C-alpha positions, 0 to 999 in steps of 0.5 A: 785187936790187941790181946790183954797180954799185949796191952799189959806188956805194951804199957809196962814196956812204955813205962820202962822206956819213959822211966829212962827218959827215952822218947817213944816215937811210934807204937803201932799194931801190925794188922797182918801179924797182930804184933805191936811195934814200938820205936823209941830212943835212938835205936830201940825197937820192941816187938810184942807178939800176941802172947805178950812176949817181947823181942828187942833189938840187940842194942836194947838194954832195959 
């Protein structure tokens, strides 16, 4: 189950990605860790933890 912080951060990250006209290919909740995984554009990977903090891969700039 998503936390309120994850829900808000996921929405904001997806808005930022689409504002840059990047396709969002996958949004998935990892049931083992409780993290949300977002795959977008060519190589953008975002992981949102249960506290709503996100980690992005090194090439991601937004």
